[in-house]
N, C-alpha and C positions, 0 to 999 in steps of 0.2 A: 423518628428516633424515639425510643421508650424513655421512660424517666430515669431508669438506671444508666443508659446510654449517655443521657444528657450530663448526668452527674460526673461519670467517668470523663467524658470528653471536657467538662468544666475543669476537672480536677488536672488534667493533663495540661490544659492551657496555663492555669494558674500555677501550678507548681513546677512545670518542666518548660513551659512556653511553647507546648504543642506535644503531640504524640506522633510517632512515625507512622501510624497507621497499621492496617491489617497486613500480615505477612504475605509474601507473594504467593499466589495460588495458580500454579501452570494450568490447571484444568480449567478454571474460570478465564484466565487470561488467553488461553488458546482459543476458546470459544468466542471471547470478545474480538479477537484479532481476525480470526476467520471470517466472522460476521461483517467486520469493518471492510476487510478486503473484498468480500462478495459484494457489499454495498458500492464500492468504488468500481469493481468490474461492470456492475449493472450501469452505473452512471456513465462510465467510459463507452460501454457499448451504445448507449442511447446517443452520446456525443452532443447533448444538448445545453450543457452549462459548463463552460470553461472554467469559471471561477470555482465552482463546486469540484469539479474534477481535480483541478490543481490543489484544492485545500488538502488533499490526501496526502501530498508530499510536503515534507518539513521545508522551511525557508532555505535551508542549505543543501538540499536534495541534489544528488548527481544521477542522471540517467545515462545510461550507456546503450544506445540503439544499435542494433547490428549493421555494421559496414558504415557507421555514421560518427562525427565527433561527439564528444560528451557534451551533454546538456546540463548546465549548473546554475540553479538558483530559480526562483519563482517566475522573474521576468523572461528568461529564456524557455522555461516550461510552459508558461503561458503562450509564447510565441510557437513552441513545437505543437501544442494541442491545437491552436488556431490553425496551423497550416494543415496539420492532418485533416482536419474537418473539411478543408478545400480539395482533398484528393478524391477523385470520382470513385464512389463505392466503397470508400474506406470503413472498415469495420475492425475493432479489435474485442477480443473476448479471452477470458483467463479464468482459470479456477486453481486455487492454491489448496494444498492438502497438508503437507508436512510443515510443523512449526517447530522451531528449536530456539529456546531462551537462553540468553546469558544467565549466569548464576544468580545475578541480582534482579533479575526479571525485567530490566529496564531496556533491553534489546532483544530482537529476535531476527532470525531470518526464516523464510518460506521458500519452499519449492513450488513450482507451479507450471502447468501447461498452458499454451495460449494457442490462439489462430488470429493472424491478420489477413484481412481480405482487401482487396482493391480491384478495380477494373483494369483489365489487360488492355494491349493495344487494339484489340478487336470489340472491346466493350464487355467482354464476358468476364466474370469475377474469377479471380486467382486468389485461392486461400493458401496461405503458408502456416504449416503447424510449427510451434516452437515450444521452448521450455524457458524458465526463468527462475531467478533468484531475487528476491527482495529483501532489503535489511530494513528493519523496523525500529524506531525508537519511541519509547513512552515519553512525550514531553511533559513540560512543567503543568499544563492544563489537564493532565491525565488521559490525553488522547494519543492513541497509536497513530504515528505518522510514518511513511515510507521516507527512508534517507538515502537508499541505494537501489536502484532499479536497473536489472540487465537482463537482457534476453538474447536468444539466437536460435536460428532454425534447428528442428530435430535433424539428427543424422540421417543419411540415407539408409533405407531398409537393406539388411544384408540379403544377398542372392544366393 
């Protein structure tokens, strides 16, 4: 921080008890959120660090996997991720593109495409393409975390 910035910050703290910070910048936050989501996708694809994978969800996150009961909270998410790593050939990949922010910039939702792969009964990989919506919240620590995660299979192609 330069000298002027330090003076302004000091005045804010002494006169007003703190400043609200910079106004919401959708362009910057979009880039940050897409980058965070891509980091999470790469980590999930590697499947190596359960604790790091679940750190991208909020403590109160709800995950709605296709055809399965809701998974709520960190303990249940930890169990879900641990169990998926035991499935032969399991891999998940996704890519998010569209970001829509709440007017105050504290929440957002993203659309994405995904692929889930696992070994079939014959041992050959079966890949299911899908689509997803994730809802994100900017937590008190300034970090974006996923609070709702839902996905399903893509519809069958028209004939």
